[in-house]
N, C-alpha and C positions, 0 to 999 in steps of 0.2 A: 710383423708391425706395420706395413706398408700397406697393409690389409687393412687393417684396424684404421687408419687416418681414410680410406678411400669411405672406408663404412661412414664413418663421423662424418665425412662431406658430405656424401649422399642423404643420410638422415637430417641434416640440420638444414641443408638445402632444401628440402621436400618439407619440412615440416615448418619450417620457418620464416621460409621464403618463397613467395611463388614467381617472384621476378628480381630481375636487379634493379640494384638502385635503393634508397632510403625508403622506408615503408612510413605511411602517413601515421600509423600509429606509435611507433618508434622516433618521429621526425623531434626537433628541438623545438620549446616552444619561440612565438616572437618578442615575449619579455624578456628584458634584461634578469629581471628578481620580482617576485612576487611584491605587490603594494600594501597589502595588509588588509585590504577592504572587502567586505560580502560581495559575490559574483562582481568583484574589480569595479563599483561604482565608488565613486569618488563621495563624501556627503556633500550634501547642499550649504550652501554658506548660511550663518546663523541669523534666526529669523525669516528663512525663507522655507515652504513645505515643499516636499518632492512631490512633482506632479505623476499623476497615476497613469497608466499606460492604458491603451484602448482594452486590454480583455480584462483588466484587474477588477472593476466591476462585477461584470456580467460571472464571474467565476467565483467571488465574493459572494454574489449573491443566490447562485445555485447551491453551493458550498450550506449555506445557513437554510436555506428552504431543505435540502435533503436532510440536516440533522434534524430539523424541525418533525419533518413527514415521516423518519424513522422513528424519531421517540415518543410522538403520539402513533403511529401504527401498529410496535412494536409492543406499547404499553398497552392497548385496545385490543389487540388480539385475545380470541378463546384461549382459554386453558382447553388443551387438548390432550395432556397426560394420562396415561395409564392409570396413576394413583390418584388423580382427581374422579376417573372414572369406576376405579373399584369402590374408593368411600364413597360414591353418592350410592351405588348398588349396595353396600353395605349399610347405608341407612335405610335404601328401601327394603331392604330385607329385615332389618330389624321393626323397622312400622309396618311390614305383614305380620311378621309373627306377633308384636304386642297387639295388635287388632284381633287376631285372631284366638288369642290366648285371654284377651277381655270379653270376648263373647262367649 
């Protein structure tokens, strides 16, 4: 029984805590209770728009341009599937056979 307790203490102390004191992952928060707002932001008063932060405009522009470039680029790529290649080769073979049989 005593050996079991010693083993539990050693395992618990090594796996869950590398130092004494509270961990930053398990420390209680600074808020009394959740306030129910997304990202802890209080809504702006009625009639006022929210001021954009300095990172938002470049992020939105970059995201939009990425979607446009990918949409155009992926739709304009050549069709390099094996099925398309085989279909073209079969059409060429049929054309060659029909040309040789008509001669």
